C-alpha angles and dihedrals in degrees: 000000000000111000101177122031132174125146092266103028126056126164119190124200108242101167138021116177113178093180090059095032091237136146123184128190131190123209115238097188130109105271129140093255143006123298133194136179121201135184126192129180110219124189114231133175092263094046138279120341124201113217117198121194127186116194129187125183105195124213109221130316094316090057092053092047090049094051098043093045089056098043094101092049093045090053091061096038095051093040091052091046095054092046091053091048094054099035115115112258118233 
């Protein structure tokens, strides 16, 4: 199942685990490495907590340069993404 599709960005669902409240996606775009996004709902004393993890396994020096050059951008993109996911819906 593809949940987000644009000509340059495609994320494919690779794991759904209802027992562990987990969803994992793999990037199917041209990047110098492998990329995943994962969300997990964890129960805490003050209620549910959504944990978001972005993982990138670079291929070679170009992969490392790619990832580190985009760290500032990824900070804002992933932060905005998690806030939209947990924001109350009207």
